[in-house]
Biopython code that builds the backbone (N, CA, C, O; Angstrom):
import numpy as np
from Bio.PDB.StructureBuilder import StructureBuilder

atoms = [
    (1, "MET", "N", (-43.195, -32.013, 46.916)),
    (1, "MET", "CA", (-43.549, -32.899, 48.004)),
    (1, "MET", "C", (-44.685, -32.317, 48.785)),
    (1, "MET", "O", (-44.490, -31.306, 49.458)),
    (2, "PRO", "N", (-45.881, -32.901, 48.737)),
    (2, "PRO", "CA", (-47.005, -32.407, 49.562)),
    (2, "PRO", "C", (-46.778, -32.778, 51.019)),
    (2, "PRO", "O", (-46.385, -33.904, 51.325)),
    (3, "VAL", "N", (-47.031, -31.810, 51.936)),
    (3, "VAL", "CA", (-46.803, -32.043, 53.315)),
    (3, "VAL", "C", (-48.042, -31.594, 54.116)),
    (3, "VAL", "O", (-48.870, -30.817, 53.641)),
    (4, "VAL", "N", (-48.128, -32.118, 55.347)),
    (4, "VAL", "CA", (-49.087, -31.660, 56.321)),
    (4, "VAL", "C", (-48.351, -31.282, 57.574)),
    (4, "VAL", "O", (-47.434, -31.981, 58.007)),
    (5, "GLU", "N", (-48.767, -30.137, 58.179)),
    (5, "GLU", "CA", (-48.092, -29.668, 59.407)),
    (5, "GLU", "C", (-49.025, -29.851, 60.585)),
    (5, "GLU", "O", (-50.185, -29.438, 60.550)),
    (6, "LEU", "N", (-48.492, -30.488, 61.649)),
    (6, "LEU", "CA", (-49.216, -30.627, 62.911)),
    (6, "LEU", "C", (-48.508, -29.809, 63.935)),
    (6, "LEU", "O", (-47.288, -29.918, 64.058)),
    (7, "THR", "N", (-49.219, -28.978, 64.693)),
    (7, "THR", "CA", (-48.597, -28.156, 65.709)),
    (7, "THR", "C", (-49.306, -28.330, 67.042)),
    (7, "THR", "O", (-50.480, -28.697, 67.083)),
    (8, "SER", "N", (-48.593, -28.068, 68.135)),
    (8, "SER", "CA", (-49.177, -28.230, 69.472)),
    (8, "SER", "C", (-48.312, -27.431, 70.449)),
    (8, "SER", "O", (-47.165, -27.098, 70.151)),
    (9, "ASN", "N", (-48.869, -27.136, 71.600)),
    (9, "ASN", "CA", (-48.138, -26.524, 72.697)),
    (9, "ASN", "C", (-47.265, -27.561, 73.420)),
    (9, "ASN", "O", (-46.395, -27.203, 74.214)),
    (10, "ARG", "N", (-47.509, -28.861, 73.133)),
    (10, "ARG", "CA", (-46.790, -29.906, 73.830)),
    (10, "ARG", "C", (-46.290, -30.936, 72.837)),
    (10, "ARG", "O", (-46.966, -31.935, 72.590)),
    (11, "VAL", "N", (-45.138, -30.713, 72.273)),
    (11, "VAL", "CA", (-44.505, -31.660, 71.371)),
    (11, "VAL", "C", (-43.245, -32.228, 72.022)),
    (11, "VAL", "O", (-42.443, -31.477, 72.577)),
    (12, "LEU", "N", (-43.070, -33.521, 71.959)),
    (12, "LEU", "CA", (-41.858, -34.128, 72.534)),
    (12, "LEU", "C", (-40.757, -33.993, 71.495)),
    (12, "LEU", "O", (-40.863, -34.516, 70.386)),
    (13, "HIS", "N", (-39.697, -33.285, 71.869)),
    (13, "HIS", "CA", (-38.535, -33.101, 71.017)),
    (13, "HIS", "C", (-37.365, -33.940, 71.555)),
    (13, "HIS", "O", (-37.278, -34.217, 72.751)),
    (14, "GLU", "N", (-36.494, -34.325, 70.663)),
    (14, "GLU", "CA", (-35.292, -35.051, 71.052)),
    (14, "GLU", "C", (-34.419, -34.251, 72.026)),
    (14, "GLU", "O", (-33.777, -34.813, 72.913)),
    (15, "GLU", "N", (-34.412, -32.923, 71.837)),
    (15, "GLU", "CA", (-33.494, -32.070, 72.598)),
    (15, "GLU", "C", (-34.050, -31.694, 73.974)),
    (15, "GLU", "O", (-33.312, -31.135, 74.785)),
    (16, "HIS", "N", (-35.318, -31.978, 74.267)),
    (16, "HIS", "CA", (-35.932, -31.544, 75.523)),
    (16, "HIS", "C", (-36.462, -32.754, 76.291)),
    (16, "HIS", "O", (-36.903, -33.740, 75.700)),
    (17, "ASP", "N", (-36.408, -32.656, 77.627)),
    (17, "ASP", "CA", (-36.967, -33.685, 78.425)),
    (17, "ASP", "C", (-38.506, -33.582, 78.580)),
    (17, "ASP", "O", (-39.210, -34.584, 78.712)),
    (18, "ASP", "N", (-38.976, -32.353, 78.557)),
    (18, "ASP", "CA", (-40.408, -32.144, 78.723)),
    (18, "ASP", "C", (-41.030, -31.628, 77.412)),
    (18, "ASP", "O", (-40.326, -31.036, 76.594)),
    (19, "PRO", "N", (-42.318, -31.842, 77.208)),
    (19, "PRO", "CA", (-42.993, -31.330, 75.999)),
    (19, "PRO", "C", (-42.917, -29.775, 75.936)),
    (19, "PRO", "O", (-43.034, -29.082, 76.946)),
    (20, "SER", "N", (-42.721, -29.285, 74.729)),
    (20, "SER", "CA", (-42.658, -27.830, 74.544)),
    (20, "SER", "C", (-43.327, -27.515, 73.193)),
    (20, "SER", "O", (-43.529, -28.420, 72.383)),
    (21, "PRO", "N", (-43.668, -26.249, 72.947)),
    (21, "PRO", "CA", (-44.316, -25.899, 71.665)),
    (21, "PRO", "C", (-43.494, -26.363, 70.469)),
    (21, "PRO", "O", (-42.266, -26.279, 70.484)),
    (22, "GLY", "N", (-44.179, -26.857, 69.425)),
    (22, "GLY", "CA", (-43.476, -27.280, 68.245)),
    (22, "GLY", "C", (-44.419, -27.637, 67.129)),
    (22, "GLY", "O", (-45.639, -27.605, 67.284)),
    (23, "THR", "N", (-43.819, -27.985, 65.971)),
    (23, "THR", "CA", (-44.535, -28.347, 64.765)),
    (23, "THR", "C", (-43.875, -29.561, 64.111)),
    (23, "THR", "O", (-42.649, -29.620, 64.014)),
    (24, "ILE", "N", (-44.668, -30.517, 63.669)),
    (24, "ILE", "CA", (-44.181, -31.689, 62.984)),
    (24, "ILE", "C", (-44.649, -31.619, 61.546)),
    (24, "ILE", "O", (-45.836, -31.406, 61.300)),
    (25, "VAL", "N", (-43.734, -31.796, 60.570)),
    (25, "VAL", "CA", (-44.063, -31.758, 59.157)),
    (25, "VAL", "C", (-43.963, -33.182, 58.630)),
    (25, "VAL", "O", (-42.944, -33.852, 58.797)),
    (26, "ILE", "N", (-45.065, -33.642, 57.977)),
    (26, "ILE", "CA", (-45.177, -35.021, 57.491)),
    (26, "ILE", "C", (-45.326, -34.999, 55.963)),
    (26, "ILE", "O", (-46.160, -34.265, 55.433)),
    (27, "ASP", "N", (-44.532, -35.790, 55.266)),
    (27, "ASP", "CA", (-44.695, -35.940, 53.794)),
    (27, "ASP", "C", (-45.900, -36.840, 53.590)),
    (27, "ASP", "O", (-45.886, -37.990, 54.030)),
    (28, "THR", "N", (-46.956, -36.340, 52.925)),
    (28, "THR", "CA", (-48.164, -37.094, 52.714)),
    (28, "THR", "C", (-48.030, -38.260, 51.735)),
    (28, "THR", "O", (-48.825, -39.199, 51.760)),
    (29, "ASP", "N", (-47.007, -38.185, 50.868)),
    (29, "ASP", "CA", (-46.794, -39.285, 49.921)),
    (29, "ASP", "C", (-46.187, -40.520, 50.635)),
    (29, "ASP", "O", (-46.572, -41.654, 50.347)),
    (30, "THR", "N", (-45.249, -40.291, 51.556)),
    (30, "THR", "CA", (-44.579, -41.406, 52.197)),
    (30, "THR", "C", (-45.101, -41.648, 53.618)),
    (30, "THR", "O", (-44.928, -42.744, 54.150)),
    (31, "GLY", "N", (-45.734, -40.653, 54.240)),
    (31, "GLY", "CA", (-46.175, -40.768, 55.633)),
    (31, "GLY", "C", (-45.075, -40.611, 56.629)),
    (31, "GLY", "O", (-45.266, -40.842, 57.823)),
    (32, "LYS", "N", (-43.886, -40.208, 56.134)),
    (32, "LYS", "CA", (-42.725, -40.000, 57.042)),
    (32, "LYS", "C", (-42.612, -38.587, 57.534)),
    (32, "LYS", "O", (-42.950, -37.622, 56.849)),
    (33, "ILE", "N", (-42.115, -38.500, 58.770)),
    (33, "ILE", "CA", (-41.820, -37.185, 59.342)),
    (33, "ILE", "C", (-40.573, -36.665, 58.674)),
    (33, "ILE", "O", (-39.532, -37.321, 58.674)),
    (34, "VAL", "N", (-40.687, -35.452, 58.090)),
    (34, "VAL", "CA", (-39.560, -34.893, 57.362)),
    (34, "VAL", "C", (-38.903, -33.744, 58.151)),
    (34, "VAL", "O", (-37.781, -33.347, 57.835)),
    (35, "GLU", "N", (-39.597, -33.205, 59.180)),
    (35, "GLU", "CA", (-39.042, -32.074, 59.926)),
    (35, "GLU", "C", (-39.770, -31.970, 61.245)),
    (35, "GLU", "O", (-40.986, -32.148, 61.312)),
    (36, "VAL", "N", (-38.999, -31.674, 62.323)),
    (36, "VAL", "CA", (-39.592, -31.359, 63.599)),
    (36, "VAL", "C", (-39.046, -29.990, 64.016)),
    (36, "VAL", "O", (-37.844, -29.824, 64.224)),
    (37, "ARG", "N", (-39.938, -29.029, 64.131)),
    (37, "ARG", "CA", (-39.588, -27.672, 64.463)),
    (37, "ARG", "C", (-39.814, -27.402, 65.939)),
    (37, "ARG", "O", (-40.736, -27.979, 66.515)),
    (38, "GLN", "N", (-39.033, -26.567, 66.573)),
    (38, "GLN", "CA", (-39.167, -26.249, 67.951)),
    (38, "GLN", "C", (-40.005, -25.012, 68.202)),
    (38, "GLN", "O", (-39.908, -24.399, 69.265)),
    (39, "THR", "N", (-40.824, -24.642, 67.236)),
    (39, "THR", "CA", (-41.737, -23.501, 67.390)),
    (39, "THR", "C", (-43.100, -23.894, 66.798)),
    (39, "THR", "O", (-43.175, -24.735, 65.903)),
    (40, "LYS", "N", (-44.151, -23.289, 67.299)),
    (40, "LYS", "CA", (-45.485, -23.501, 66.743)),
    (40, "LYS", "C", (-45.631, -22.775, 65.423)),
    (40, "LYS", "O", (-45.098, -21.678, 65.256)),
    (41, "SER", "N", (-46.348, -23.371, 64.484)),
    (41, "SER", "CA", (-46.558, -22.742, 63.176)),
    (41, "SER", "C", (-47.988, -22.151, 63.145)),
    (41, "SER", "O", (-48.965, -22.847, 63.422)),
    (42, "ALA", "N", (-48.081, -20.894, 62.812)),
    (42, "ALA", "CA", (-49.397, -20.240, 62.730)),
    (42, "ALA", "C", (-50.161, -20.730, 61.480)),
    (42, "ALA", "O", (-51.386, -20.621, 61.419)),
    (43, "SER", "N", (-49.434, -21.266, 60.492)),
    (43, "SER", "CA", (-50.053, -21.729, 59.254)),
    (43, "SER", "C", (-50.191, -23.250, 59.207)),
    (43, "SER", "O", (-50.384, -23.817, 58.131)),
    (44, "ALA", "N", (-50.095, -23.921, 60.363)),
    (44, "ALA", "CA", (-50.197, -25.401, 60.395)),
    (44, "ALA", "C", (-51.599, -25.868, 59.945)),
    (44, "ALA", "O", (-52.597, -25.171, 60.128)),
    (45, "ASP", "N", (-51.627, -27.029, 59.373)),
    (45, "ASP", "CA", (-52.916, -27.609, 58.928)),
    (45, "ASP", "C", (-53.800, -28.013, 60.079)),
    (45, "ASP", "O", (-55.025, -27.921, 60.003)),
    (46, "HIS", "N", (-53.141, -28.483, 61.196)),
    (46, "HIS", "CA", (-53.908, -28.893, 62.366)),
    (46, "HIS", "C", (-53.196, -28.384, 63.607)),
    (46, "HIS", "O", (-52.006, -28.640, 63.790)),
    (47, "ASP", "N", (-53.925, -27.657, 64.469)),
    (47, "ASP", "CA", (-53.401, -27.206, 65.733)),
    (47, "ASP", "C", (-54.064, -28.021, 66.880)),
    (47, "ASP", "O", (-55.274, -27.927, 67.086)),
    (48, "TYR", "N", (-53.280, -28.798, 67.602)),
    (48, "TYR", "CA", (-53.810, -29.691, 68.599)),
    (48, "TYR", "C", (-53.776, -29.069, 69.973)),
    (48, "TYR", "O", (-53.924, -29.787, 70.962)),
    (49, "GLY", "N", (-53.588, -27.764, 70.083)),
    (49, "GLY", "CA", (-53.678, -27.058, 71.389)),
    (49, "GLY", "C", (-52.710, -27.640, 72.412)),
    (49, "GLY", "O", (-51.493, -27.603, 72.227)),
    (50, "ASP", "N", (-53.269, -28.177, 73.495)),
    (50, "ASP", "CA", (-52.466, -28.739, 74.563)),
    (50, "ASP", "C", (-52.311, -30.234, 74.530)),
    (50, "ASP", "O", (-51.748, -30.823, 75.452)),
    (51, "LEU", "N", (-52.802, -30.858, 73.479)),
    (51, "LEU", "CA", (-52.627, -32.298, 73.317)),
    (51, "LEU", "C", (-51.167, -32.608, 72.971)),
    (51, "LEU", "O", (-50.529, -31.825, 72.266)),
    (52, "VAL", "N", (-50.634, -33.718, 73.445)),
    (52, "VAL", "CA", (-49.243, -34.070, 73.222)),
    (52, "VAL", "C", (-49.068, -34.724, 71.848)),
    (52, "VAL", "O", (-49.845, -35.604, 71.478)),
    (53, "ILE", "N", (-48.057, -34.301, 71.097)),
    (53, "ILE", "CA", (-47.652, -34.936, 69.851)),
    (53, "ILE", "C", (-46.289, -35.568, 70.074)),
    (53, "ILE", "O", (-45.348, -34.914, 70.525)),
    (54, "MET", "N", (-46.199, -36.885, 69.741)),
    (54, "MET", "CA", (-44.978, -37.644, 69.968)),
    (54, "MET", "C", (-44.480, -38.200, 68.671)),
    (54, "MET", "O", (-44.977, -39.231, 68.217)),
    (55, "PRO", "N", (-43.498, -37.546, 68.042)),
    (55, "PRO", "CA", (-43.016, -38.076, 66.734)),
    (55, "PRO", "C", (-42.340, -39.434, 66.883)),
    (55, "PRO", "O", (-41.520, -39.643, 67.777)),
    (56, "GLY", "N", (-42.696, -40.336, 66.006)),
    (56, "GLY", "CA", (-42.050, -41.625, 65.949)),
    (56, "GLY", "C", (-42.455, -42.631, 67.026)),
    (56, "GLY", "O", (-41.830, -43.683, 67.153)),
    (57, "LEU", "N", (-43.467, -42.326, 67.779)),
    (57, "LEU", "CA", (-43.908, -43.256, 68.832)),
    (57, "LEU", "C", (-44.676, -44.412, 68.172)),
    (57, "LEU", "O", (-45.584, -44.186, 67.373)),
    (58, "VAL", "N", (-44.304, -45.645, 68.516)),
    (58, "VAL", "CA", (-44.965, -46.821, 67.959)),
    (58, "VAL", "C", (-45.545, -47.608, 69.115)),
    (58, "VAL", "O", (-44.848, -47.890, 70.090)),
    (59, "ASP", "N", (-46.818, -47.965, 69.015)),
    (59, "ASP", "CA", (-47.415, -48.822, 70.021)),
    (59, "ASP", "C", (-47.173, -50.272, 69.597)),
    (59, "ASP", "O", (-47.829, -50.773, 68.683)),
    (60, "ALA", "N", (-46.237, -50.938, 70.259)),
    (60, "ALA", "CA", (-45.818, -52.249, 69.861)),
    (60, "ALA", "C", (-46.645, -53.342, 70.636)),
    (60, "ALA", "O", (-46.271, -54.514, 70.608)),
    (61, "HIS", "N", (-47.717, -52.974, 71.296)),
    (61, "HIS", "CA", (-48.520, -53.930, 71.983)),
    (61, "HIS", "C", (-49.411, -54.628, 70.985)),
    (61, "HIS", "O", (-50.390, -54.063, 70.496)),
    (62, "VAL", "N", (-49.049, -55.901, 70.682)),
    (62, "VAL", "CA", (-49.824, -56.686, 69.719)),
    (62, "VAL", "C", (-50.048, -58.066, 70.292)),
    (62, "VAL", "O", (-49.292, -58.516, 71.153)),
    (63, "HIS", "N", (-51.059, -58.726, 69.831)),
    (63, "HIS", "CA", (-51.307, -60.118, 70.125)),
    (63, "HIS", "C", (-51.264, -60.890, 68.814)),
    (63, "HIS", "O", (-52.049, -60.626, 67.903)),
    (64, "LEU", "N", (-50.380, -61.804, 68.725)),
    (64, "LEU", "CA", (-50.229, -62.637, 67.510)),
    (64, "LEU", "C", (-50.979, -63.972, 67.799)),
    (64, "LEU", "O", (-50.438, -64.883, 68.426)),
    (65, "ASN", "N", (-52.203, -64.044, 67.331)),
    (65, "ASN", "CA", (-53.051, -65.225, 67.598)),
    (65, "ASN", "C", (-53.006, -66.240, 66.514)),
    (65, "ASN", "O", (-53.529, -67.338, 66.702)),
    (66, "GLU", "N", (-52.412, -65.949, 65.381)),
    (66, "GLU", "CA", (-52.363, -66.874, 64.276)),
    (66, "GLU", "C", (-51.033, -67.684, 64.317)),
    (66, "GLU", "O", (-49.978, -67.111, 64.589)),
    (67, "PRO", "N", (-51.082, -68.974, 64.055)),
    (67, "PRO", "CA", (-49.813, -69.722, 64.011)),
    (67, "PRO", "C", (-48.904, -69.333, 62.883)),
    (67, "PRO", "O", (-47.816, -69.891, 62.747)),
]
sb = StructureBuilder()
sb.init_structure("model")
sb.init_model(0)
sb.init_chain("A")
sb.init_seg("    ")
for serial, (resi, resn, name, xyz) in enumerate(atoms, 1):
    if name == "N":
        sb.init_residue(resn, " ", resi, " ")
    sb.init_atom(name, np.array(xyz, "f"), 0.0, 1.0, " ", f" {name:<3s}", serial, name[0])
structure = sb.get_structure()
């Protein structure tokens, strides 16, 4: 299973109220999150520094203009 790792100093975890360091592992075949770690990974593919990563967040704001 090929994966990509995203890491940041500010990841929203289920177990914490505030963002904390973490890593999200995504299966590139399915696009699904397969693991959320509560530590930063030094070998992550992308380090987003202090930007917030929110696993599973969906922007449901849509406009349906077609009948």
